A tleap script that builds the chain and sets N, CA, C and O, in Angstrom:
source leaprc.protein.ff14SB
mol = sequence {
  NMET LYS ASP ARG VAL LEU PRO ASP LYS CYS
  PRO LEU CYS GLY GLY GLY LYS GLU SER GLY
  LYS THR SER PHE THR VAL ASP LEU GLY PHE
  GLY VAL VAL VAL VAL ARG ASP VAL PRO ALA
  THR VAL CYS SER GLN CYS GLY ALA ASP TRP
  ILE GLY ASP ASP ILE ALA GLU LYS LEU GLU
  LYS ILE VAL ASP ASP ALA ARG LYS ARG HIE
  ASN GLN VAL GLU VAL THR THR LEU SER CALA
}
set mol.1.N position { -15.551 7.937 309.272 }
set mol.1.CA position { -14.292 7.225 309.156 }
set mol.1.C position { -14.450 6.066 308.176 }
set mol.1.O position { -15.441 5.337 308.222 }
set mol.2.N position { -13.472 5.902 307.291 }
set mol.2.CA position { -13.510 4.824 306.308 }
set mol.2.C position { -13.246 3.486 306.977 }
set mol.2.O position { -12.486 3.385 307.940 }
set mol.3.N position { -13.900 2.455 306.435 }
set mol.3.CA position { -13.624 1.098 306.914 }
set mol.3.C position { -12.251 0.672 306.430 }
set mol.3.O position { -11.913 0.868 305.263 }
set mol.4.N position { -11.471 0.102 307.302 }
set mol.4.CA position { -10.166 -0.443 306.908 }
set mol.4.C position { -10.365 -1.834 306.356 }
set mol.4.O position { -11.157 -2.612 306.887 }
set mol.5.N position { -9.644 -2.156 305.282 }
set mol.5.CA position { -9.684 -3.502 304.720 }
set mol.5.C position { -8.533 -4.280 305.342 }
set mol.5.O position { -7.370 -3.907 305.195 }
set mol.6.N position { -8.859 -5.345 306.025 }
set mol.6.CA position { -7.841 -6.175 306.662 }
set mol.6.C position { -7.135 -7.037 305.618 }
set mol.6.O position { -7.756 -7.425 304.628 }
set mol.7.N position { -5.850 -7.347 305.815 }
set mol.7.CA position { -5.097 -8.121 304.827 }
set mol.7.C position { -5.713 -9.497 304.531 }
set mol.7.O position { -5.540 -10.023 303.432 }
set mol.8.N position { -6.421 -10.076 305.488 }
set mol.8.CA position { -7.001 -11.396 305.266 }
set mol.8.C position { -8.426 -11.317 304.735 }
set mol.8.O position { -9.092 -12.343 304.593 }
set mol.9.N position { -8.899 -10.108 304.441 }
set mol.9.CA position { -10.247 -9.906 303.904 }
set mol.9.C position { -10.155 -9.393 302.472 }
set mol.9.O position { -9.259 -8.617 302.141 }
set mol.10.N position { -11.071 -9.822 301.639 }
set mol.10.CA position { -11.133 -9.383 300.255 }
set mol.10.C position { -11.520 -7.902 300.203 }
set mol.10.O position { -12.507 -7.511 300.826 }
set mol.11.N position { -10.770 -7.074 299.480 }
set mol.11.CA position { -11.113 -5.661 299.388 }
set mol.11.C position { -12.356 -5.414 298.531 }
set mol.11.O position { -12.921 -4.321 298.564 }
set mol.12.N position { -12.782 -6.414 297.771 }
set mol.12.CA position { -13.947 -6.254 296.907 }
set mol.12.C position { -15.264 -6.578 297.613 }
set mol.12.O position { -16.254 -5.864 297.454 }
set mol.13.N position { -15.265 -7.662 298.394 }
set mol.13.CA position { -16.529 -8.086 299.004 }
set mol.13.C position { -16.445 -8.311 300.515 }
set mol.13.O position { -17.473 -8.478 301.172 }
set mol.14.N position { -15.235 -8.316 301.066 }
set mol.14.CA position { -15.075 -8.545 302.499 }
set mol.14.C position { -14.982 -10.009 302.877 }
set mol.14.O position { -14.872 -10.336 304.059 }
set mol.15.N position { -15.025 -10.906 301.884 }
set mol.15.CA position { -14.903 -12.340 302.159 }
set mol.15.C position { -13.506 -12.694 302.615 }
set mol.15.O position { -12.604 -11.857 302.600 }
set mol.16.N position { -13.332 -13.934 303.020 }
set mol.16.CA position { -12.034 -14.396 303.504 }
set mol.16.C position { -11.103 -14.772 302.369 }
set mol.16.O position { -11.518 -15.389 301.389 }
set mol.17.N position { -9.828 -14.391 302.508 }
set mol.17.CA position { -8.802 -14.780 301.541 }
set mol.17.C position { -8.171 -16.090 302.007 }
set mol.17.O position { -7.936 -16.289 303.199 }
set mol.18.N position { -7.903 -16.976 301.056 }
set mol.18.CA position { -7.237 -18.232 301.394 }
set mol.18.C position { -6.354 -18.678 300.231 }
set mol.18.O position { -6.547 -18.247 299.094 }
set mol.19.N position { -5.395 -19.532 300.521 }
set mol.19.CA position { -4.522 -20.064 299.473 }
set mol.19.C position { -5.324 -20.961 298.558 }
set mol.19.O position { -6.187 -21.717 299.004 }
set mol.20.N position { -5.034 -20.870 297.287 }
set mol.20.CA position { -5.738 -21.698 296.318 }
set mol.20.C position { -5.031 -21.670 294.982 }
set mol.20.O position { -3.837 -21.383 294.897 }
set mol.21.N position { -5.779 -21.971 293.945 }
set mol.21.CA position { -5.241 -21.979 292.587 }
set mol.21.C position { -6.217 -21.251 291.679 }
set mol.21.O position { -7.414 -21.175 291.954 }
set mol.22.N position { -5.675 -20.716 290.584 }
set mol.22.CA position { -6.485 -20.016 289.609 }
set mol.22.C position { -5.962 -20.331 288.218 }
set mol.22.O position { -4.937 -20.995 288.067 }
set mol.23.N position { -6.664 -19.857 287.213 }
set mol.23.CA position { -6.183 -19.930 285.837 }
set mol.23.C position { -5.820 -18.523 285.396 }
set mol.23.O position { -6.466 -17.552 285.789 }
set mol.24.N position { -4.786 -18.422 284.579 }
set mol.24.CA position { -4.296 -17.140 284.079 }
set mol.24.C position { -4.394 -17.177 282.562 }
set mol.24.O position { -3.843 -18.078 281.928 }
set mol.25.N position { -5.084 -16.217 281.976 }
set mol.25.CA position { -5.315 -16.201 280.532 }
set mol.25.C position { -4.822 -14.893 279.934 }
set mol.25.O position { -5.044 -13.819 280.493 }
set mol.26.N position { -4.150 -14.993 278.788 }
set mol.26.CA position { -3.663 -13.811 278.077 }
set mol.26.C position { -4.071 -13.926 276.610 }
set mol.26.O position { -3.857 -14.959 275.976 }
set mol.27.N position { -4.662 -12.853 276.079 }
set mol.27.CA position { -4.985 -12.775 274.662 }
set mol.27.C position { -3.843 -12.037 273.970 }
set mol.27.O position { -3.623 -10.850 274.215 }
set mol.28.N position { -3.123 -12.743 273.110 }
set mol.28.CA position { -1.971 -12.164 272.430 }
set mol.28.C position { -2.342 -11.495 271.108 }
set mol.28.O position { -1.468 -10.988 270.405 }
set mol.29.N position { -3.607 -11.491 270.770 }
set mol.29.CA position { -4.035 -10.934 269.492 }
set mol.29.C position { -4.130 -12.000 268.429 }
set mol.29.O position { -5.172 -12.146 267.790 }
set mol.30.N position { -3.059 -12.752 268.226 }
set mol.30.CA position { -3.039 -13.843 267.250 }
set mol.30.C position { -3.405 -15.173 267.894 }
set mol.30.O position { -3.659 -16.153 267.194 }
set mol.31.N position { -3.433 -15.213 269.215 }
set mol.31.CA position { -3.721 -16.454 269.923 }
set mol.31.C position { -3.931 -16.202 271.408 }
set mol.31.O position { -3.860 -15.070 271.885 }
set mol.32.N position { -4.189 -17.282 272.117 }
set mol.32.CA position { -4.496 -17.209 273.544 }
set mol.32.C position { -3.586 -18.166 274.307 }
set mol.32.O position { -3.318 -19.281 273.861 }
set mol.33.N position { -3.120 -17.712 275.456 }
set mol.33.CA position { -2.327 -18.555 276.357 }
set mol.33.C position { -3.142 -18.739 277.628 }
set mol.33.O position { -3.616 -17.766 278.215 }
set mol.34.N position { -3.304 -19.992 278.055 }
set mol.34.CA position { -3.997 -20.303 279.305 }
set mol.34.C position { -3.038 -21.093 280.182 }
set mol.34.O position { -2.518 -22.130 279.770 }
set mol.35.N position { -2.809 -20.602 281.384 }
set mol.35.CA position { -1.970 -21.311 282.348 }
set mol.35.C position { -2.885 -21.734 283.486 }
set mol.35.O position { -3.509 -20.896 284.137 }
set mol.36.N position { -2.961 -23.029 283.721 }
set mol.36.CA position { -3.836 -23.572 284.755 }
set mol.36.C position { -3.040 -23.883 286.016 }
set mol.36.O position { -1.812 -23.966 285.991 }
set mol.37.N position { -3.759 -24.051 287.107 }
set mol.37.CA position { -3.169 -24.441 288.401 }
set mol.37.C position { -2.129 -23.440 288.895 }
set mol.37.O position { -1.069 -23.830 289.384 }
set mol.38.N position { -2.432 -22.153 288.767 }
set mol.38.CA position { -1.526 -21.096 289.211 }
set mol.38.C position { -1.773 -20.822 290.696 }
set mol.38.O position { -2.896 -20.486 291.073 }
set mol.39.N position { -0.750 -20.959 291.550 }
set mol.39.CA position { -0.924 -20.657 292.963 }
set mol.39.C position { -1.340 -19.195 293.153 }
set mol.39.O position { -0.755 -18.290 292.558 }
set mol.40.N position { -2.342 -18.983 293.977 }
set mol.40.CA position { -2.857 -17.627 294.190 }
set mol.40.C position { -3.545 -17.545 295.543 }
set mol.40.O position { -3.808 -18.555 296.196 }
set mol.41.N position { -3.826 -16.319 295.937 }
set mol.41.CA position { -4.698 -16.080 297.079 }
set mol.41.C position { -6.085 -15.833 296.485 }
set mol.41.O position { -6.246 -14.992 295.601 }
set mol.42.N position { -7.071 -16.562 296.970 }
set mol.42.CA position { -8.403 -16.524 296.373 }
set mol.42.C position { -9.437 -16.178 297.431 }
set mol.42.O position { -9.380 -16.680 298.554 }
set mol.43.N position { -10.383 -15.317 297.068 }
set mol.43.CA position { -11.477 -14.977 297.980 }
set mol.43.C position { -12.469 -16.133 298.006 }
set mol.43.O position { -12.916 -16.601 296.958 }
set mol.44.N position { -12.806 -16.586 299.193 }
set mol.44.CA position { -13.731 -17.712 299.333 }
set mol.44.C position { -15.169 -17.311 299.009 }
set mol.44.O position { -16.020 -18.174 298.794 }
set mol.45.N position { -15.440 -16.024 298.972 }
set mol.45.CA position { -16.811 -15.564 298.723 }
set mol.45.C position { -17.054 -15.181 297.256 }
set mol.45.O position { -17.998 -15.676 296.639 }
set mol.46.N position { -16.210 -14.304 296.693 }
set mol.46.CA position { -16.470 -13.813 295.334 }
set mol.46.C position { -15.555 -14.422 294.275 }
set mol.46.O position { -15.805 -14.261 293.081 }
set mol.47.N position { -14.493 -15.122 294.698 }
set mol.47.CA position { -13.592 -15.774 293.753 }
set mol.47.C position { -12.495 -14.882 293.191 }
set mol.47.O position { -11.702 -15.339 292.368 }
set mol.48.N position { -12.428 -13.624 293.613 }
set mol.48.CA position { -11.337 -12.754 293.168 }
set mol.48.C position { -10.012 -13.409 293.543 }
set mol.48.O position { -9.913 -14.107 294.552 }
set mol.49.N position { -8.986 -13.171 292.706 }
set mol.49.CA position { -7.704 -13.811 292.995 }
set mol.49.C position { -6.550 -12.837 292.864 }
set mol.49.O position { -6.624 -11.847 292.137 }
set mol.50.N position { -5.482 -13.142 293.586 }
set mol.50.CA position { -4.269 -12.340 293.604 }
set mol.50.C position { -3.084 -13.275 293.417 }
set mol.50.O position { -2.993 -14.324 294.053 }
set mol.51.N position { -2.168 -12.870 292.522 }
set mol.51.CA position { -0.993 -13.667 292.200 }
set mol.51.C position { 0.239 -12.936 292.733 }
set mol.51.O position { 0.388 -11.732 292.521 }
set mol.52.N position { 1.109 -13.652 293.415 }
set mol.52.CA position { 2.331 -13.069 293.973 }
set mol.52.C position { 3.336 -12.690 292.895 }
set mol.52.O position { 3.264 -13.174 291.765 }
set mol.53.N position { 4.271 -11.822 293.254 }
set mol.53.CA position { 5.280 -11.336 292.310 }
set mol.53.C position { 6.136 -12.454 291.727 }
set mol.53.O position { 6.449 -12.439 290.536 }
set mol.54.N position { 6.515 -13.424 292.557 }
set mol.54.CA position { 7.356 -14.517 292.068 }
set mol.54.C position { 6.618 -15.361 291.030 }
set mol.54.O position { 7.216 -15.805 290.049 }
set mol.55.N position { 5.336 -15.579 291.243 }
set mol.55.CA position { 4.515 -16.335 290.288 }
set mol.55.C position { 4.311 -15.501 289.021 }
set mol.55.O position { 4.341 -16.039 287.914 }
set mol.56.N position { 4.104 -14.200 289.176 }
set mol.56.CA position { 3.915 -13.317 288.020 }
set mol.56.C position { 5.139 -13.352 287.101 }
set mol.56.O position { 4.992 -13.318 285.880 }
set mol.57.N position { 6.335 -13.421 287.671 }
set mol.57.CA position { 7.557 -13.511 286.864 }
set mol.57.C position { 7.569 -14.795 286.046 }
set mol.57.O position { 7.937 -14.778 284.871 }
set mol.58.N position { 7.170 -15.905 286.656 }
set mol.58.CA position { 7.103 -17.176 285.928 }
set mol.58.C position { 6.071 -17.101 284.808 }
set mol.58.O position { 6.302 -17.613 283.712 }
set mol.59.N position { 4.937 -16.464 285.080 }
set mol.59.CA position { 3.896 -16.328 284.060 }
set mol.59.C position { 4.374 -15.475 282.891 }
set mol.59.O position { 4.062 -15.770 281.737 }
set mol.60.N position { 5.127 -14.421 283.183 }
set mol.60.CA position { 5.684 -13.577 282.119 }
set mol.60.C position { 6.564 -14.388 281.181 }
set mol.60.O position { 6.495 -14.226 279.963 }
set mol.61.N position { 7.392 -15.260 281.745 }
set mol.61.CA position { 8.275 -16.091 280.927 }
set mol.61.C position { 7.461 -17.048 280.054 }
set mol.61.O position { 7.765 -17.233 278.875 }
set mol.62.N position { 6.432 -17.651 280.636 }
set mol.62.CA position { 5.580 -18.571 279.880 }
set mol.62.C position { 4.920 -17.837 278.711 }
set mol.62.O position { 4.877 -18.353 277.595 }
set mol.63.N position { 4.411 -16.642 278.970 }
set mol.63.CA position { 3.744 -15.867 277.922 }
set mol.63.C position { 4.747 -15.440 276.846 }
set mol.63.O position { 4.441 -15.509 275.655 }
set mol.64.N position { 5.933 -15.004 277.253 }
set mol.64.CA position { 6.962 -14.624 276.277 }
set mol.64.C position { 7.344 -15.799 275.384 }
set mol.64.O position { 7.491 -15.641 274.172 }
set mol.65.N position { 7.505 -16.975 275.985 }
set mol.65.CA position { 7.840 -18.177 275.210 }
set mol.65.C position { 6.708 -18.530 274.243 }
set mol.65.O position { 6.964 -18.893 273.094 }
set mol.66.N position { 5.477 -18.428 274.697 }
set mol.66.CA position { 4.320 -18.726 273.843 }
set mol.66.C position { 4.237 -17.730 272.691 }
set mol.66.O position { 3.910 -18.108 271.566 }
set mol.67.N position { 4.530 -16.464 272.966 }
set mol.67.CA position { 4.515 -15.423 271.920 }
set mol.67.C position { 5.523 -15.775 270.810 }
set mol.67.O position { 5.245 -15.573 269.628 }
set mol.68.N position { 6.676 -16.294 271.198 }
set mol.68.CA position { 7.702 -16.662 270.213 }
set mol.68.C position { 7.254 -17.842 269.351 }
set mol.68.O position { 7.574 -17.904 268.164 }
set mol.69.N position { 6.511 -18.778 269.952 }
set mol.69.CA position { 6.035 -19.951 269.205 }
set mol.69.C position { 4.877 -19.599 268.276 }
set mol.69.O position { 4.638 -20.305 267.296 }
set mol.70.N position { 4.162 -18.526 268.567 }
set mol.70.CA position { 3.095 -17.990 267.731 }
set mol.70.C position { 1.943 -18.986 267.507 }
set mol.70.O position { 1.336 -18.998 266.436 }
set mol.71.N position { 1.643 -19.815 268.511 }
set mol.71.CA position { 0.513 -20.733 268.419 }
set mol.71.C position { -0.795 -19.981 268.625 }
set mol.71.O position { -0.834 -18.966 269.320 }
set mol.72.N position { -1.873 -20.487 268.014 }
set mol.72.CA position { -3.181 -19.860 268.212 }
set mol.72.C position { -3.702 -20.116 269.614 }
set mol.72.O position { -4.290 -19.229 270.233 }
set mol.73.N position { -3.490 -21.325 270.118 }
set mol.73.CA position { -3.935 -21.676 271.466 }
set mol.73.C position { -2.825 -22.460 272.145 }
set mol.73.O position { -2.266 -23.398 271.577 }
set mol.74.N position { -2.517 -22.060 273.366 }
set mol.74.CA position { -1.532 -22.797 274.163 }
set mol.74.C position { -2.079 -22.906 275.576 }
set mol.74.O position { -2.396 -21.902 276.214 }
set mol.75.N position { -2.185 -24.143 276.056 }
set mol.75.CA position { -2.656 -24.389 277.424 }
set mol.75.C position { -1.563 -25.151 278.142 }
set mol.75.O position { -1.055 -26.154 277.640 }
set mol.76.N position { -1.202 -24.666 279.329 }
set mol.76.CA position { -0.139 -25.302 280.097 }
set mol.76.C position { -0.473 -25.185 281.588 }
set mol.76.O position { -1.435 -24.518 281.968 }
set mol.77.N position { 0.321 -25.829 282.407 }
set mol.77.CA position { 0.198 -25.671 283.855 }
set mol.77.C position { 1.497 -25.063 284.362 }
set mol.77.O position { 2.547 -25.205 283.735 }
set mol.78.N position { 1.419 -24.397 285.479 }
set mol.78.CA position { 2.598 -23.772 286.076 }
set mol.78.C position { 3.354 -24.836 286.844 }
set mol.78.O position { 2.815 -25.437 287.774 }
set mol.79.N position { 4.627 -25.077 286.452 }
set mol.79.CA position { 5.432 -26.032 287.210 }
set mol.79.C position { 6.083 -25.336 288.370 }
set mol.79.O position { 6.587 -24.220 288.240 }
set mol.80.N position { 6.073 -25.987 289.487 }
set mol.80.CA position { 6.587 -25.392 290.737 }
set mol.80.C position { 8.064 -25.251 290.756 }
set mol.80.O position { 8.626 -24.769 291.739 }
savepdb mol mol.pdb
quit
């Protein structure tokens, strides 16, 4: 029988998941976008992270806006 992965356990290492923050980075080819302080669920053991759908939508907008500005490097934080 396969081991079940519990929702509060990391599927990669079995560590505990907890609320935290992460950085989100995208390579656009001509430049890089880094968004810091992104709310996420983070594994306390291996550091793997998961971003919710609502946060992902905000990140998409930030990346789209950065793509239009065509900067080589853009670093920002996610505003709540």
